N, C-alpha and C positions, 0 to 999 in steps of 0.2 A: 513416463516414469515406470520403471519395472518394479514388480512386487518383490519384497524381501525374500531371499533364499537362504539355505543353510550356510552358504559361503559368505553371505552378507546379512547376518541376523539383526533383527531389530532388538535393541536392548530394552529389557523390561523395566529396569530400574530407572524411574523418571528422574531421580536425582542425578544420574550420570548423563542425562540428556539436556541439562541446562547449562548456563554460562559458567558455572563453577568448574566445568571441564574445559581446559584451555584449547583442546582440539576442536571442540564444538564451537567455541568462540571464534576460532580461526575459520571454520566453515561458514559461519554467518557472515564474517567480514569478507570472505572470498565471494560469496553470493552477492553481497552488497556492491563490491567492486564491479562485478559483471553487470548487475542491474544498472548501475550508473553509466557504465560503458555503453550498454544498449540504449539507454535513454538519450545520452549525448549523441549517439549515432542517428537515432530517429530524428532528434531535433535538427541535426545538420541536413537531413533530407527534406524537411518541411519547407516547401516552396510553392509558388504559384504554379498550378498545373499538376502537382503531385497527386498520385493515386492513393486513396485511403487503403485499399487492399495491399498495394505494394509496400506502403509504410508498415502495415501490420506484419507482413511477411518478413520484411527487412529486420524488424525488431526481434522476432523469434529466431531468425537465422543468426543474428549476432550472438544471441544467448547460446544457441546450440553450438556454434563454432567455438565460442569462448570457453564454455565449460569443458569442452573436449581437451583443452590444453592444460587443465589442472588435475591433480591427483591421478596422473596417468599410471603410476606404478601400483595403484591399489584399485580394487573393484569397488568404485564408489558411484552410486546412482546420482545423477545430476542432470539438470535441464530447466525447461520452462516451468515455473510454478504458477504463473498466471499469464495467459496469452496477451500479446500486445494489443491494446485497444486504442483506437483513434476516434475521439468524440469531438465533433465540430459545432461551434456556436451554441445553440440551445440544446443540443444533445448533451446529456449529463454524463453518461458512462456506458461501458460494456459494448461499445460498437467495434466489432472485429469481424467484418464481412468475409464471406467465402468468395472464392474466385468467380464462381458462376453468377454471383449476384453483385459483382463490382459495379455494374452499370447503374445500380440504384443509388450509388453514391457519387455525386459529381466531383470532379477534381477540385483541389483546394484553390480558393480565390484570395486575392489580396485583402487583408483585413480580417480574414477568418480567425476565430479564436479556437485553437487546437489543444485538446487535452490528451496527453499521452499517459498510458497506464500499463505497467508490466511487472512481472515477478520472476525470480530465479531461485532455484534451490540447489544446494550441494549436500548430498547425503540426506535429503529431506529437511534440511535447515534452510529456512526461507527468508529472502529479502525482497521487499516490494518497493516500488517507487512510482510517483506520478508527478507530472509537471504541466504547466500551461504556457503556450507560446502563441504569438500572433504572426500570421502568414505575411511575408513581404514587408514586415516592419522591423527595423533594427533600432530599438530605443536606445537612447544615450542621454547623458546629463544635458547635452545641448539640444536634444530633440526628444524629450520624454513623452511617454504615453500618459495622458490625463483622462479627464472625464470619468465615465462609469467604469471603464476597464482599469484605469490606473487606480481608482478607489478600490475596486474588487481585488486587485493584485496585492495592494497593501493590507487589506482585511485578511486575505488568505495567509499572507506572510506573518502577520501578527498572531493569528490563530496557531500557526505552526510553531512560532517561538514560545507561545504560552504553553502549548502541549509539551514541548521539549523541556521546559523548566518545571512543570507541575507533575509530569509522569516520573515519579521517583518513589522509592520505598517509603511507606508511611502515609503518603497522600492517597486520596480516593478519586475514583472516576467522577464523582459528583463535582469535585472541585474543578476538574477540567471542563466539564460540560457547562457549569455555571460561568466560568471565565469566558468560554467561547460565546455564550449568550451576550455578555457585556461587550465583547469585541464587535459583534454584529450590530448591536445598538449604537455603539460609538461611530461605526462607519456607515450606518444607515443601509445595511444590506440584509439579505435573508440567508440563513444557513439552510442547506438542502435537506429536507426530511428524509429519514431512512438511511442516512449515511452513518456507518458504524465503523469504529476502530476496534480491532480484535487483538487479544493475546495470541501469539503464534507459538506452536511447539513443533516437534519433528513430524513432518507430513501433515500438519494441521494449520491451515491458513486462516481459519475462523474459529478460534478457541472460545470457550464459554465466558471468559472475562471480556466484557464489552463496554466501550465508552461510546455513548450516543452523542452525535454532533448537536442535535436539537431535540430536547425532551419536550413531549406534549402528553396530554392525557392518554391518547391512544398509542403513544410510542414511549415506553419506559423500559429500563433495564435494571437488573439487580445491582445494588451498591456493592462495592468491594474496595479493598485496599491493595495498592501496588506492593509487590514484594521484590526483594533482591533476586537477580539472575533471571528475571523474566524478559520476554521479547514482545514488542507490540508493533503492529502495523497501524499507523495513524493516518486516517483518511479525512480530508477536509474539502468540502465543496461549498462555494459561496456564490450567490446568485443575485442578479438585479430583479429577478422575477419574484413569484410568491414562494419559491422554495418547495413547491409541491410537484415533483416529477410524475409523469404518466408514462405507462408502457406505450411504445410506438408500434406501428404496424410492421416494422422491419423484423425479419426473422431473427430469433435468438440463436446465436451460434456458439456461445460460451456456456458450458455446463460443468457440473461436478458430480461424481458418482455418490449416490446416497448409500453409504456402506451398510446401513441397517436394513435395506430393502432387497427383496428377491422376488422373482416372478419368472414363470416359464413362458418365454416369448414365442409368439406364433410366426411372425414374419421372418424370412431369411435375412433381409436387410437389418432388421432389429437385432437378430442374433449376431450378425457380423459386427455391428457397432458395439454391442455389449461385450463381446469377447475381446475386441480391441481395447475397449476402455479398461476392462479388468486386467489386461496384460500390460498396457502402457500408462494408463492414468487412473490407478485404483483409488487414489485419495485426493489428488490435486485437480484444480480446474483445467479444462482443455477446450480447444476450439475445433469445430468440425473441419476447419481448414487443415488440421493436422493429419487427416486420414487420406490414404492413397486414393481410395474410391470415394470421392466427395459426394457423388450422387447417392450411393448406398448409405453413407452416413446421414445425409440429409433426410432420406426416407426413414431410416431405422430409428432415428432419435425420437420420432413422433410417438411410437409405441412405448419406447423406454420412458419418455416423459409422462405419458398417460398413466403408466403404472408406477410412477414415482421412483424409478430406478436411478434417475439423474435429476439434479436440481438445476433449474435454469438461472442464468444471470441475464435478465431481460434488458434490452436497450431502452433507456429512459430518456425522456425529453421534457423540457419545460415549454412554455409558449413561444411561438415564433417571435424572434426579435430579442428574446431574453439573452443575457450574457451570463455564463457560468465559468468560474475558474476552479481548478482542481489541483490540490497538492497532496501527495502521499509520500510517506517515508517510514523507515524502520528504526526503532529505538531499542537499544540494549541497556538494561538496567544493571550496570556493573558495580562492583564495590567502590571503584574510583569515581563513579557518577554515571549519569545518563548520557549515552553516546548515540548520536544520529549517524547511521552508516550509509544512508542513501539520501538522495535529493540533490538538486542543483542549487547553487548559490542564488540568493535574491539580491539583485542590484537595485537598492532602494532609490538611488538617484535617477533610475531609468523610468520611474513611474511617479506621478504626482497625485495628490489628493488634498482636499481642503479639510479632511477629517483627521482626527488623531485619537489614540487610545487614552482612556481616562487614567488618572494617577495610579489607581490600584493595579491596572494592567501593566503600566510602565514599570511599576515596582517588581511585578512578577518577571517581566522580560529582563530586568536587571540582575536577577538571581543568577548565581553560578550553577552550571550543570554538574560541577564536580562535588564530590562528597568531602566534607571537612574531615581531616584526620586528627583525631583526639588521642589516640592510643599512646603515641610517643610522649605527648605532653603529660598524660596521666602517669606514665611510667617515671618520667623525670620528677614529677611532683611527689610521687610515692617515695622515690629514692631520696629526694631532698628531705622529706619528713622523717624517713628512717635515719638519715645522717644527723638530723637535728636531735632526734631522740637519743642517739648514741652519744652525741656531744654532751647532752644534758646529764646523762648517766655518769659520764666521766667527771 
């Protein structure tokens, strides 16, 4: 991503950068379409023997090619907002290996549970998406996936539906977190600690308004109320394990520039990386795979990280044998209602479980995502009352 220039100024008025502006709404939707396209493309490539590095590169390439075909008549910055990550089985997230370390990641095998995560931006307006698939298994109503994985998929789906219905103006983040806790209890699974859903703004993928997936004494966030014209990245991870991920020994390859930090770097490789980051990725996450000189980038990021110039997205794991499913999607809080612009459809008949959501959760899922329109009714009522008064005067 390029920094803003005089030819493409960043608008200072925040009100002009929200969904009340139809042009901005269009950019979010276009980013969402491309995110879905990239996700579907990666899913189509998931097969026995597939390389994780190749899948990550493919996802980023689909995004780069697709954004090049939109807004061509205007100078609009667009591209990858979050690099494609492929996390397998007990790996929870942020696995986006570089080419030179591809041999540390074995090819996909039949039965592997694969979590795909990526993001797109158009003019800084971001859409993210994540989905979970199984290698070499094509579930259907005739041959559904059951046992632990089927139960996990249903739990993740219900959490997604609950979020879509509860994230609306006037509700609070606590309502969402509390509902998620009930879903986890109903399906006898654990929500993954540290998983956060953020409000997104222009060039901001992790805004200050946060919905925590699993609240505990050591993990709390400030309460807030959802407002009209906001955008949220909803992140859900459900596990058969204890839900307490640990950092792995695998090298972190996804980072984000810490815009409030500066330091005079000593190493040439560090200066190379930092200059490239400031030029191409000044605010959004990036992968070391995106640099022409991967070796220099790998060396340079060490000093940058040491002096907190970049924030790492570490590769997280649960215990060997644990299963984790991941769903991520983007919500727009529009006057007409909450709209989900990213995500793949969930085929409930393709997965089986002996568990079910409690009545309160079912009632939430049955809610409409659309906002009721009362203005016309009020106008008609007022007109009727006025007519009645006029008639009585006569």
